[in-house]
C-alpha positions in Angstrom: 0.0 0.0 0.0 1.5 3.3 -1.1 1.2 6.3 1.3 1.8 10.0 1.2 2.6 11.7 4.5 1.0 15.2 4.3 2.6 17.7 6.7 1.2 21.2 6.9 3.8 23.5 8.4 4.2 27.1 9.6 7.6 28.0 10.9 8.8 24.5 11.8 12.3 24.6 10.3 13.9 23.2 13.5 11.8 20.1 13.3 12.1 19.1 9.7 15.3 17.0 9.8 14.2 14.9 12.9 10.7 14.5 11.5 11.9 13.2 8.2 14.4 10.9 9.9 11.8 9.3 12.2 9.2 8.9 9.4 11.8 7.3 7.1 12.8 4.9 9.8 9.3 3.5 10.2 8.5 3.5 6.5 11.8 2.2 5.1 10.1 -0.9 3.5 7.0 1.0 2.2 6.2 2.8 -1.0 6.0 6.2 0.6 6.6 9.9 0.1 6.7 12.9 2.5 4.9 16.0 1.3 5.2 19.3 3.2 2.7 22.0 2.4 4.4 25.0 3.9 3.1 28.5 4.8 6.2 29.5 6.7 8.2 32.7 6.8 11.3 31.2 8.5 12.7 29.3 5.6 11.1 25.9 6.4 10.7 25.2 2.7 14.4 25.7 2.1 15.1 23.4 5.0 12.9 20.7 3.5 14.7 21.0 0.2 18.0 20.6 2.0 16.9 17.6 4.0 15.4 16.0 0.9 18.8 15.6 -0.7 19.9 13.0 1.7 16.6 11.5 2.9 15.8 7.8 2.6 12.3 8.6 1.2 11.2 11.0 -1.5 10.5 14.4 0.1 8.7 17.2 -1.6 7.5 20.7 -0.5 4.8 23.0 -1.8 5.4 26.5 -0.5 2.3 28.8 -0.4 3.0 32.5 -0.5 -0.7 33.0 0.4 -1.9 30.5 3.0 -5.4 30.3 1.7 -7.8 28.7 4.3 -5.0 28.1 6.8 -3.9 24.6 7.9 -7.0 23.0 6.5 -6.5 24.5 3.1 -2.9 23.3 3.2 -4.0 19.7 3.9 -6.5 19.7 1.1 -3.9 21.0 -1.3 -1.6 18.2 -0.1 -4.4 15.7 -0.8 -4.7 17.0 -4.4 -0.9 16.8 -5.0 -0.3 13.5 -3.3 1.1 10.6 -5.3 -1.0 8.0 -3.4 -4.7 7.8 -2.4 -3.8 6.8 1.1 -2.6 9.9 3.0 -1.5 10.4 6.6 -1.9 13.9 8.0 0.3 14.9 10.9 1.8 18.1 12.4 5.3 19.2 11.8 6.3 19.6 15.5 6.7 15.8 16.4 3.8 15.9 18.9 2.3 13.3 16.6 4.8 10.4 17.0 5.8 9.0 13.6 6.2 5.6 15.2 2.3 5.4 15.2 2.2 5.5 11.4 2.5 1.7 10.9 -0.5 1.2 13.2 -2.6 3.7 11.3 -1.7 1.9 8.0 -2.4 -1.5 9.5 -5.9 -0.4 10.6 -6.6 1.2 7.2 -5.4 -2.0 5.5 -8.3 -4.0 6.9 -10.5 -2.3 4.3 -13.6 -1.6 6.4 -13.0 2.1 7.1 -12.1 5.2 5.1 -10.4 7.2 7.9 -8.4 6.2 11.0 -7.9 8.9 13.6 -5.2 8.8 16.3 -7.0 9.8 19.5 -5.7 11.2 22.8 -8.9 10.1 24.5 -9.4 6.4 23.7 -7.7 3.4 25.2 -4.2 4.2 26.6 -3.9 7.5 24.7 -3.2 10.7 26.6 -2.7 14.4 26.0 0.3 14.9 28.3 2.1 16.9 25.6 -0.3 19.8 26.0 1.7 22.7 27.5 -0.3 23.4 30.7 -3.6 22.8 32.6 -5.1 25.7 30.6 -4.6 24.0 27.3 -5.8 20.7 28.7 -9.0 22.4 29.8 -9.5 24.2 26.5 -8.9 21.0 24.6 -11.3 18.9 26.7 -14.0 21.7 26.7 -13.8 22.2 22.9 -14.0 18.5 22.3 -17.1 18.1 24.4 -18.8 21.1 22.8 -17.8 19.9 19.3 -19.2 16.4 20.0 -22.4 18.0 21.3 -22.9 19.9 18.1 -22.5 16.8 15.9 -23.6 13.9 18.1 -24.6 11.6 15.2 -21.5 12.2 13.1 -19.1 12.0 16.0 -20.8 9.2 17.8 -17.8 7.0 17.6 -15.1 9.7 17.5 -13.6 10.6 20.8 -11.1 13.1 19.5 -12.5 15.1 16.6 -9.8 17.8 17.2 -6.9 15.6 16.4 -4.7 16.5 13.5 -3.2 13.0 13.2 -5.1 10.6 11.0 -5.0 8.3 7.9 -7.5 8.7 5.1 -8.3 7.2 1.8 -8.8 10.3 -0.3 -10.6 8.4 -3.0 -13.5 8.0 -0.6 -14.1 11.7 -0.2 -15.2 14.5 -2.4 -12.5 17.1 -2.0 -14.7 19.7 -3.7 -17.2 19.3 -0.8 -14.7 20.5 1.8 -14.7 24.1 2.9 -11.6 24.4 5.1 -11.4 27.6 7.1 -9.0 26.8 9.9 -6.8 24.2 11.5 -9.4 21.5 12.4 -9.5 19.7 9.1 -10.6 16.3 10.5 -13.8 17.8 11.8 -14.5 19.3 8.4 -13.9 15.9 6.7 -16.1 13.9 9.0 -19.0 16.4 9.1 -19.1 17.1 5.3 -18.4 13.7 3.9 -19.9 10.2 4.6 -16.6 8.5 5.8 -16.4 5.4 7.9 -14.2 6.2 10.9 -12.1 4.2 13.3 -9.7 5.3 16.0 -6.4 4.1 17.6 -4.9 5.6 20.8 -1.7 7.7 20.8 0.2 9.7 23.3 0.4 13.4 22.4 4.1 14.2 22.8 6.1 17.3 23.8 7.0 19.7 21.0 10.5 18.9 19.6 11.5 22.5 18.7 9.9 25.9 18.0 6.9 27.5 19.6 3.3 26.4 19.8 0.9 28.1 17.3 -2.0 28.0 19.7 -3.4 31.5 20.2 -6.6 33.4 20.9 -6.9 34.1 17.2 -6.8 30.4 16.4 -9.5 29.8 19.0 -11.7 32.4 17.4 -11.2 30.9 14.0 -12.1 27.4 15.4 -15.3 28.6 16.9 -16.2 30.4 13.7 -15.6 27.2 11.8 -17.7 25.3 14.3 -20.5 27.8 14.1 -20.5 27.6 10.3 -20.5 23.8 10.3 -23.3 23.5 12.8 -25.2 26.8 12.2 -28.5 25.2 11.5 -29.1 23.1 14.6 -27.6 25.5 17.1 -29.3 28.6 15.7 -32.7 26.7 15.8 -32.0 25.8 19.4 -31.3 29.5 20.1 -34.5 30.7 18.4 -36.6 28.3 20.4 -34.9 29.4 23.6 -35.7 33.1 22.7 -39.4 32.2 21.9 -39.5 30.4 25.3 -38.2 33.6 27.0 -40.9 35.7 25.4 -43.6 33.2 26.3 -42.3 33.1 29.9 -42.6 36.9 30.3 -46.1 36.8 28.6 -47.4 34.1 31.0 -46.1 36.0 34.1 -47.8 39.2 32.9 -51.1 37.4 32.1 -51.3 35.6 35.4 -50.4 38.6 37.5 -52.5 41.1 35.6 -55.5 38.9 35.9 -54.9 38.5 39.6 -54.9 34.7 39.4 -51.6 34.2 41.4 -48.9 36.4 42.8 -45.6 37.0 41.0 -43.6 34.2 42.6 -46.2 31.5 41.6 -46.6 33.1 38.2 -42.9 32.8 37.6 -42.9 29.2 38.7 -45.8 28.3 36.4 -44.3 30.2 33.5 -41.0 28.5 33.9 -42.5 25.0 33.9 -44.8 25.7 31.0 -42.0 27.1 28.9 -39.7 24.2 29.8 -42.3 21.7 28.5 -43.1 23.9 25.5 -39.4 24.3 24.6 -38.9 20.5 24.8 -41.8 19.8 22.5 -40.4 22.3 20.0 -36.9 20.9 20.2 -38.4 17.5 19.5 -40.2 18.8 16.4 -37.7 21.3 14.9 -34.1 20.7 16.3 -33.5 17.1 17.2 -36.1 15.4 14.9 -33.3 13.6 13.0 -31.9 12.1 16.2 -35.1 10.8 17.9 -35.2 7.5 16.1 -31.8 6.4 17.5 -32.3 7.9 21.0 -34.2 6.6 24.0 -38.0 6.7 24.3 -40.0 9.9 24.4 -40.7 9.9 28.2 -37.0 9.2 29.0 -36.0 12.2 26.8 -38.7 14.4 28.4 -37.8 13.4 32.0 -34.1 14.1 31.3 -34.8 17.5 29.7 -37.3 18.5 32.3 -35.2 17.7 35.3 -32.0 19.2 33.9 -33.7 22.5 33.0 -35.2 22.8 36.5 -31.8 22.1 38.1 -30.1 24.6 35.7 -32.6 27.3 36.6 -32.2 26.6 40.3 -28.4 27.0 40.0 -28.3 29.9 37.5 -30.5 32.3 39.4 -28.4 32.2 42.7 -25.2 32.5 40.7 -26.6 35.6 38.9 -27.6 37.0 42.3 -24.1 36.4 43.6 -22.6 38.2 40.7 -24.7 41.3 41.4 -24.6 41.4 45.2 -21.1 40.2 45.9 -19.2 41.3 42.8 -21.1 44.5 42.1 -21.9 43.5 38.6 -24.8 45.3 36.9 -27.8 43.0 36.8 -28.3 43.1 33.0 -24.7 42.1 32.4 -24.9 39.3 35.0 -28.1 38.1 33.4 -26.6 38.1 29.9 -23.5 36.2 31.0 -25.4 33.5 32.9 -27.9 33.1 30.1 -25.0 32.7 27.5 -23.3 30.1 29.6 -26.6 28.3 30.3 -27.3 28.3 26.5 -24.1 26.4 25.8 -24.6 24.0 28.7 -28.2 23.3 27.7 -27.3 22.6 24.1 -24.4 20.4 25.1 -26.6 18.4 27.5 -29.4 17.9 25.1 -27.1 16.8 22.3 -25.0 14.4 24.4 -27.4 13.1 26.9 -31.1 13.7 26.1 -30.7 12.6 22.4 -27.7 10.3 22.9 -28.1 7.2 20.6 -29.0 4.0 22.4 -26.0 1.7 22.8 
């Protein structure tokens, strides 16, 4: 089986020689090539050309003066230029250990999947190479939110954020991809009907150079995530907004008519809108997931209990932000509602409508 190792790079000149050496060592008996797609400003492309002269495998580089669509665009360009249909995508910093390549190829060779992802969160995999607890937290949180947005597509994918995977490019329509950032695996799985499997791997320490993680990269990722999942999440938000309007209207009607006082009106309004929102979510948001999920009453109970608990927690937290921290009440309300929106969406996607085992 021939294979092209596609490596998107940005200022990784200090890693090129060691990366090529280790890849060559594990693929010495394989029909393989190494293809760098480089967006660097530090001469990484010149270093690749220098290393290629003595490498044991064919080594090529495509240097892009204009890095269109970032890392994802580089990977797709690598797929188009690859000499083989089987490609392995990996980073250029050696946090993806080349010694795992034979295992990726062995799993691909069984012929029952189109893509094999190396996961930090399955089996004995781990993410120890992440720089600090902050990056661990960001990685875990973004993974949970991502899986919540695409629960059906990512049902068997524990690490949709990994950049280390093998793929049969003949199984996907490259024209269907719209890469906008550095999470190309997510783009592929969401936009194409690929069969996916995983193997574990240990995310290693960076060999040389500096991490490219930044706030700007995070913003690009969430933009990509929003564009991929805009439909379902926006519908969830619209239903939540309608529920808020209905809540206010019910309180006004009950109090103006003198039926109950404000407290009881607020309780009744909350319960009515919780039930109404659930029925609308069933009809308009998660309709495509109901068939694989647990029964109606199980979904209803899970949603009803969670929303009541969430409200019971959110209101005291909002009060604390106002009374103890001196935060204006509109700002405290907006912050807690925004956090609650993400939590509710995540819970419904991953728990309420989780497919039956």
